N, CA, C and O atoms as a GROMACS GRO file, in nm:
protein
  344
    1MET      N    1  -1.412  -1.047   0.134
    1MET     CA    2  -1.352  -0.972   0.243
    1MET      C    3  -1.391  -0.826   0.228
    1MET      O    4  -1.374  -0.767   0.121
    2LEU      N    5  -1.443  -0.768   0.332
    2LEU     CA    6  -1.501  -0.634   0.329
    2LEU      C    7  -1.400  -0.527   0.290
    2LEU      O    8  -1.434  -0.434   0.218
    3ILE      N    9  -1.277  -0.538   0.337
    3ILE     CA   10  -1.175  -0.436   0.309
    3ILE      C   11  -1.142  -0.430   0.160
    3ILE      O   12  -1.104  -0.324   0.109
    4LEU      N   13  -1.155  -0.540   0.091
    4LEU     CA   14  -1.119  -0.546  -0.050
    4LEU      C   15  -1.231  -0.500  -0.143
    4LEU      O   16  -1.208  -0.481  -0.262
    5ASP      N   17  -1.350  -0.481  -0.090
    5ASP     CA   18  -1.463  -0.438  -0.173
    5ASP      C   19  -1.442  -0.301  -0.235
    5ASP      O   20  -1.495  -0.272  -0.342
    6SER      N   21  -1.365  -0.215  -0.169
    6SER     CA   22  -1.343  -0.079  -0.219
    6SER      C   23  -1.222  -0.068  -0.312
    6SER      O   24  -1.197   0.039  -0.367
    7VAL      N   25  -1.147  -0.177  -0.331
    7VAL     CA   26  -1.026  -0.174  -0.414
    7VAL      C   27  -1.061  -0.216  -0.556
    7VAL      O   28  -1.116  -0.324  -0.579
    8GLU      N   29  -1.028  -0.129  -0.652
    8GLU     CA   30  -1.047  -0.159  -0.794
    8GLU      C   31  -0.919  -0.222  -0.845
    8GLU      O   32  -0.813  -0.160  -0.837
    9PRO      N   33  -0.924  -0.344  -0.898
    9PRO     CA   34  -0.803  -0.417  -0.937
    9PRO      C   35  -0.713  -0.346  -1.038
    9PRO      O   36  -0.591  -0.359  -1.030
   10GLU      N   37  -0.769  -0.272  -1.131
   10GLU     CA   38  -0.688  -0.209  -1.236
   10GLU      C   39  -0.642  -0.068  -1.202
   10GLU      O   40  -0.561  -0.011  -1.276
   11ARG      N   41  -0.690  -0.011  -1.094
   11ARG     CA   42  -0.654   0.126  -1.057
   11ARG      C   43  -0.519   0.129  -0.986
   11ARG      O   44  -0.482   0.034  -0.917
   12TRP      N   45  -0.446   0.239  -1.004
   12TRP     CA   46  -0.319   0.261  -0.934
   12TRP      C   47  -0.345   0.352  -0.814
   12TRP      O   48  -0.410   0.455  -0.828
   13TYR      N   49  -0.295   0.312  -0.697
   13TYR     CA   50  -0.317   0.384  -0.572
   13TYR      C   51  -0.186   0.443  -0.520
   13TYR      O   52  -0.080   0.383  -0.534
   14SER      N   53  -0.196   0.560  -0.460
   14SER     CA   54  -0.080   0.620  -0.395
   14SER      C   55  -0.062   0.555  -0.258
   14SER      O   56  -0.150   0.483  -0.211
   15VAL      N   57   0.051   0.580  -0.195
   15VAL     CA   58   0.074   0.529  -0.060
   15VAL      C   59  -0.032   0.584   0.034
   15VAL      O   60  -0.082   0.511   0.121
   16ARG      N   61  -0.067   0.709   0.018
   16ARG     CA   62  -0.171   0.771   0.103
   16ARG      C   63  -0.305   0.700   0.086
   16ARG      O   64  -0.378   0.681   0.184
   17ASP      N   65  -0.338   0.660  -0.038
   17ASP     CA   66  -0.462   0.585  -0.061
   17ASP      C   67  -0.459   0.449   0.008
   17ASP      O   68  -0.558   0.407   0.068
   18VAL      N   69  -0.345   0.381   0.000
   18VAL     CA   70  -0.330   0.250   0.063
   18VAL      C   71  -0.340   0.262   0.214
   18VAL      O   72  -0.394   0.174   0.281
   19VAL      N   73  -0.287   0.372   0.269
   19VAL     CA   74  -0.300   0.397   0.414
   19VAL      C   75  -0.447   0.406   0.452
   19VAL      O   76  -0.489   0.349   0.553
   20LYS      N   77  -0.526   0.476   0.373
   20LYS     CA   78  -0.669   0.489   0.401
   20LYS      C   79  -0.742   0.356   0.390
   20LYS      O   80  -0.834   0.328   0.467
   21ILE      N   81  -0.701   0.273   0.295
   21ILE     CA   82  -0.766   0.144   0.274
   21ILE      C   83  -0.731   0.045   0.385
   21ILE      O   84  -0.820  -0.019   0.442
   22LEU      N   85  -0.601   0.033   0.416
   22LEU     CA   86  -0.556  -0.069   0.511
   22LEU      C   87  -0.552  -0.022   0.656
   22LEU      O   88  -0.558  -0.104   0.748
   23GLY      N   89  -0.542   0.108   0.676
   23GLY     CA   90  -0.540   0.160   0.812
   23GLY      C   91  -0.404   0.155   0.880
   23GLY      O   92  -0.396   0.170   1.002
   24TRP      N   93  -0.298   0.134   0.805
   24TRP     CA   94  -0.162   0.134   0.860
   24TRP      C   95  -0.097   0.269   0.833
   24TRP      O   96  -0.150   0.348   0.755
   25LYS      N   97   0.015   0.296   0.897
   25LYS     CA   98   0.087   0.422   0.876
   25LYS      C   99   0.166   0.418   0.746
   25LYS      O  100   0.198   0.311   0.694
   26GLN      N  101   0.197   0.538   0.693
   26GLN     CA  102   0.274   0.548   0.570
   26GLN      C  103   0.410   0.481   0.583
   26GLN      O  104   0.457   0.416   0.489
   27ASP      N  105   0.474   0.496   0.697
   27ASP     CA  106   0.605   0.433   0.718
   27ASP      C  107   0.598   0.282   0.704
   27ASP      O  108   0.689   0.220   0.648
   28THR      N  109   0.491   0.223   0.753
   28THR     CA  110   0.474   0.078   0.743
   28THR      C  111   0.456   0.036   0.598
   28THR      O  112   0.520  -0.060   0.554
   29ILE      N  113   0.371   0.106   0.524
   29ILE     CA  114   0.349   0.074   0.383
   29ILE      C  115   0.479   0.089   0.306
   29ILE      O  116   0.513   0.002   0.225
   30ARG      N  117   0.552   0.197   0.328
   30ARG     CA  118   0.679   0.218   0.259
   30ARG      C  119   0.782   0.111   0.295
   30ARG      O  120   0.862   0.071   0.210
   31ARG      N  121   0.783   0.065   0.421
   31ARG     CA  122   0.875  -0.041   0.463
   31ARG      C  123   0.840  -0.172   0.391
   31ARG      O  124   0.930  -0.244   0.346
   32TRP      N  125   0.710  -0.203   0.380
   32TRP     CA  126   0.669  -0.323   0.307
   32TRP      C  127   0.712  -0.316   0.161
   32TRP      O  128   0.753  -0.417   0.104
   33ILE      N  129   0.704  -0.198   0.101
   33ILE     CA  130   0.749  -0.180  -0.037
   33ILE      C  131   0.900  -0.199  -0.044
   33ILE      O  132   0.950  -0.270  -0.132
   34ARG      N  133   0.973  -0.136   0.045
   34ARG     CA  134   1.120  -0.146   0.048
   34ARG      C  135   1.166  -0.290   0.068
   34ARG      O  136   1.264  -0.334   0.008
   35ASP      N  137   1.095  -0.365   0.154
   35ASP     CA  138   1.131  -0.503   0.183
   35ASP      C  139   1.082  -0.601   0.077
   35ASP      O  140   1.112  -0.721   0.085
   36GLY      N  141   1.007  -0.553  -0.022
   36GLY     CA  142   0.960  -0.637  -0.130
   36GLY      C  143   0.833  -0.715  -0.101
   36GLY      O  144   0.795  -0.802  -0.180
   37LEU      N  145   0.768  -0.687   0.010
   37LEU     CA  146   0.645  -0.758   0.044
   37LEU      C  147   0.526  -0.704  -0.035
   37LEU      O  148   0.432  -0.778  -0.065
   38LEU      N  149   0.530  -0.577  -0.067
   38LEU     CA  150   0.425  -0.510  -0.144
   38LEU      C  151   0.491  -0.450  -0.267
   38LEU      O  152   0.575  -0.361  -0.255
   39GLN      N  153   0.452  -0.497  -0.384
   39GLN     CA  154   0.513  -0.450  -0.508
   39GLN      C  155   0.455  -0.315  -0.548
   39GLN      O  156   0.334  -0.294  -0.541
   40ALA      N  157   0.542  -0.224  -0.589
   40ALA     CA  158   0.498  -0.090  -0.627
   40ALA      C  159   0.577  -0.042  -0.748
   40ALA      O  160   0.688  -0.088  -0.775
   41PHE      N  161   0.518   0.051  -0.819
   41PHE     CA  162   0.585   0.119  -0.929
   41PHE      C  163   0.640   0.250  -0.873
   41PHE      O  164   0.564   0.333  -0.823
   42ILE      N  165   0.770   0.267  -0.881
   42ILE     CA  166   0.834   0.387  -0.827
   42ILE      C  167   0.889   0.467  -0.944
   42ILE      O  168   0.982   0.426  -1.013
   43LYS      N  169   0.828   0.582  -0.964
   43LYS     CA  170   0.868   0.671  -1.074
   43LYS      C  171   0.953   0.783  -1.016
   43LYS      O  172   0.904   0.864  -0.938
   44PRO      N  173   1.080   0.788  -1.054
   44PRO     CA  174   1.162   0.899  -1.005
   44PRO      C  175   1.114   1.031  -1.065
   44PRO      O  176   1.076   1.037  -1.182
   45GLY      N  177   1.116   1.132  -0.985
   45GLY     CA  178   1.073   1.263  -1.031
   45GLY      C  179   1.166   1.370  -0.979
   45GLY      O  180   1.251   1.344  -0.894
   46ARG      N  181   1.151   1.488  -1.030
   46ARG     CA  182   1.235   1.598  -0.988
   46ARG      C  183   1.148   1.723  -0.972
   46ARG      O  184   1.068   1.755  -1.060
   47SER      N  185   1.165   1.790  -0.862
   47SER     CA  186   1.092   1.914  -0.838
   47SER      C  187   1.148   2.023  -0.927
   47SER      O  188   1.269   2.027  -0.952
   48GLY      N  189   1.063   2.111  -0.973
   48GLY     CA  190   1.108   2.218  -1.061
   48GLY      C  191   1.190   2.325  -0.990
   48GLY      O  192   1.278   2.387  -1.051
   49ARG      N  193   1.164   2.348  -0.861
   49ARG     CA  194   1.231   2.456  -0.789
   49ARG      C  195   1.343   2.410  -0.697
   49ARG      O  196   1.433   2.488  -0.665
   50ARG      N  197   1.338   2.286  -0.656
   50ARG     CA  198   1.437   2.238  -0.559
   50ARG      C  199   1.525   2.131  -0.621
   50ARG      O  200   1.482   2.059  -0.711
   51PRO      N  201   1.647   2.120  -0.574
   51PRO     CA  202   1.736   2.016  -0.627
   51PRO      C  203   1.701   1.876  -0.576
   51PRO      O  204   1.752   1.777  -0.628
   52ARG      N  205   1.615   1.867  -0.475
   52ARG     CA  206   1.579   1.739  -0.418
   52ARG      C  207   1.495   1.656  -0.517
   52ARG      O  208   1.411   1.711  -0.589
   53VAL      N  209   1.519   1.527  -0.520
   53VAL     CA  210   1.445   1.438  -0.608
   53VAL      C  211   1.327   1.379  -0.531
   53VAL      O  212   1.344   1.326  -0.421
   54TYR      N  213   1.209   1.389  -0.589
   54TYR     CA  214   1.088   1.332  -0.530
   54TYR      C  215   1.048   1.208  -0.608
   54TYR      O  216   1.057   1.205  -0.731
   55ARG      N  217   1.005   1.105  -0.537
   55ARG     CA  218   0.964   0.982  -0.602
   55ARG      C  219   0.812   0.968  -0.593
   55ARG      O  220   0.752   0.997  -0.489
   56SER      N  221   0.753   0.924  -0.700
   56SER     CA  222   0.611   0.898  -0.703
   56SER      C  223   0.591   0.746  -0.693
   56SER      O  224   0.638   0.672  -0.780
   57VAL      N  225   0.524   0.700  -0.589
   57VAL     CA  226   0.504   0.557  -0.566
   57VAL      C  227   0.358   0.524  -0.591
   57VAL      O  228   0.268   0.590  -0.538
   58ARG      N  229   0.333   0.422  -0.672
   58ARG     CA  230   0.197   0.378  -0.702
   58ARG      C  231   0.189   0.227  -0.686
   58ARG      O  232   0.279   0.153  -0.726
   59ILE      N  233   0.077   0.182  -0.628
   59ILE     CA  234   0.052   0.040  -0.606
   59ILE      C  235  -0.077   0.005  -0.679
   59ILE      O  236  -0.179   0.071  -0.661
   60GLN      N  237  -0.072  -0.099  -0.761
   60GLN     CA  238  -0.191  -0.138  -0.836
   60GLN      C  239  -0.288  -0.213  -0.744
   60GLN      O  240  -0.246  -0.283  -0.652
   61GLY      N  241  -0.416  -0.197  -0.771
   61GLY     CA  242  -0.519  -0.260  -0.691
   61GLY      C  243  -0.503  -0.410  -0.680
   61GLY      O  244  -0.527  -0.467  -0.573
   62ASN      N  245  -0.464  -0.476  -0.790
   62ASN     CA  246  -0.439  -0.620  -0.785
   62ASN      C  247  -0.336  -0.657  -0.681
   62ASN      O  248  -0.349  -0.759  -0.612
   63GLU      N  249  -0.233  -0.575  -0.667
   63GLU     CA  250  -0.127  -0.602  -0.570
   63GLU      C  251  -0.176  -0.583  -0.427
   63GLU      O  252  -0.138  -0.658  -0.338
   64ILE      N  253  -0.261  -0.484  -0.405
   64ILE     CA  254  -0.319  -0.464  -0.271
   64ILE      C  255  -0.403  -0.586  -0.233
   64ILE      O  256  -0.393  -0.636  -0.120
   65ILE      N  257  -0.484  -0.634  -0.326
   65ILE     CA  258  -0.567  -0.751  -0.300
   65ILE      C  259  -0.480  -0.873  -0.271
   65ILE      O  260  -0.508  -0.947  -0.176
   66ARG      N  261  -0.376  -0.896  -0.351
   66ARG     CA  262  -0.285  -1.008  -0.330
   66ARG      C  263  -0.219  -1.000  -0.194
   66ARG      O  264  -0.211  -1.100  -0.122
   67PHE      N  265  -0.171  -0.880  -0.158
   67PHE     CA  266  -0.102  -0.860  -0.032
   67PHE      C  267  -0.193  -0.889   0.087
   67PHE      O  268  -0.153  -0.957   0.181
   68VAL      N  269  -0.315  -0.838   0.083
   68VAL     CA  270  -0.409  -0.859   0.193
   68VAL      C  271  -0.440  -1.007   0.208
   68VAL      O  272  -0.440  -1.059   0.320
   69LYS      N  273  -0.464  -1.076   0.099
   69LYS     CA  274  -0.496  -1.219   0.106
   69LYS      C  275  -0.377  -1.301   0.156
   69LYS      O  276  -0.395  -1.400   0.226
   70ALA      N  277  -0.257  -1.260   0.120
   70ALA     CA  278  -0.138  -1.336   0.156
   70ALA      C  279  -0.086  -1.306   0.296
   70ALA      O  280  -0.034  -1.396   0.363
   71HIS      N  281  -0.098  -1.181   0.343
   71HIS     CA  282  -0.027  -1.141   0.464
   71HIS      C  283  -0.113  -1.091   0.579
   71HIS      O  284  -0.063  -1.081   0.692
   72LEU      N  285  -0.237  -1.059   0.556
   72LEU     CA  286  -0.317  -1.001   0.663
   72LEU      C  287  -0.433  -1.092   0.702
   72LEU      O  288  -0.493  -1.158   0.617
   73THR      N  289  -0.462  -1.093   0.830
   73THR     CA  290  -0.578  -1.168   0.879
   73THR      C  291  -0.664  -1.075   0.963
   73THR      O  292  -0.611  -0.986   1.031
   74VAL      N  293  -0.793  -1.094   0.958
   74VAL     CA  294  -0.884  -1.010   1.035
   74VAL      C  295  -0.896  -1.068   1.175
   74VAL      O  296  -0.927  -1.187   1.192
   75LEU      N  297  -0.873  -0.985   1.276
   75LEU     CA  298  -0.886  -1.030   1.414
   75LEU      C  299  -1.025  -1.000   1.468
   75LEU      O  300  -1.086  -1.083   1.536
   76GLN      N  301  -1.075  -0.881   1.438
   76GLN     CA  302  -1.208  -0.842   1.480
   76GLN      C  303  -1.283  -0.793   1.357
   76GLN      O  304  -1.226  -0.721   1.275
   77PRO      N  305  -1.408  -0.831   1.343
   77PRO     CA  306  -1.479  -0.796   1.221
   77PRO      C  307  -1.493  -0.647   1.195
   77PRO      O  308  -1.513  -0.608   1.080
   78ASN      N  309  -1.484  -0.563   1.296
   78ASN     CA  310  -1.507  -0.421   1.273
   78ASN      C  311  -1.387  -0.347   1.214
   78ASN      O  312  -1.406  -0.266   1.124
   79ARG      N  313  -1.262  -0.370   1.260
   79ARG     CA  314  -1.151  -0.290   1.212
   79ARG      C  315  -1.014  -0.354   1.220
   79ARG      O  316  -0.934  -0.338   1.127
   80SER      N  317  -0.984  -0.423   1.323
   80SER     CA  318  -0.847  -0.462   1.351
   80SER      C  319  -0.791  -0.562   1.251
   80SER      O  320  -0.853  -0.664   1.222
   81LEU      N  321  -0.673  -0.532   1.200
   81LEU     CA  322  -0.600  -0.623   1.113
   81LEU      C  323  -0.466  -0.653   1.177
   81LEU      O  324  -0.405  -0.567   1.240
   82ARG      N  325  -0.422  -0.772   1.160
   82ARG     CA  326  -0.289  -0.808   1.211
   82ARG      C  327  -0.212  -0.870   1.098
   82ARG      O  328  -0.266  -0.947   1.019
   83THR      N  329  -0.087  -0.838   1.091
   83THR     CA  330  -0.002  -0.891   0.986
   83THR      C  331   0.065  -1.020   1.033
   83THR      O  332   0.100  -1.034   1.150
   84ARG      N  333   0.083  -1.112   0.940
   84ARG     CA  334   0.149  -1.238   0.972
   84ARG      C  335   0.294  -1.235   0.926
   84ARG      O  336   0.359  -1.340   0.925
   85ILE      N  337   0.346  -1.120   0.888
   85ILE     CA  338   0.480  -1.116   0.830
   85ILE      C  339   0.587  -1.080   0.930
   85ILE      O  340   0.704  -1.067   0.892
   86GLY      N  341   0.553  -1.062   1.054
   86GLY     CA  342   0.656  -1.043   1.155
   86GLY      C  343   0.674  -0.906   1.190
   86GLY      O  344   0.758  -0.874   1.274
   0.00000   0.00000   0.00000
């Protein structure tokens, strides 16, 4: 599958990286993580200047490959992907 050729199985990707790979919006990727469809490592963090807590989310390449094979189908060979998860 052409989309998976650029994914390194052992590398950890940010949500922004996954957006670039899959072509979906950040909100969609984060919803899939929240709903448990896409497994991610969430490291709680804290900003040095602000009281707000920032979270660092990372998705391993193996998980991206698994997710694409399990939930996405190619509709048109050039770009369009459609999800089968509803």
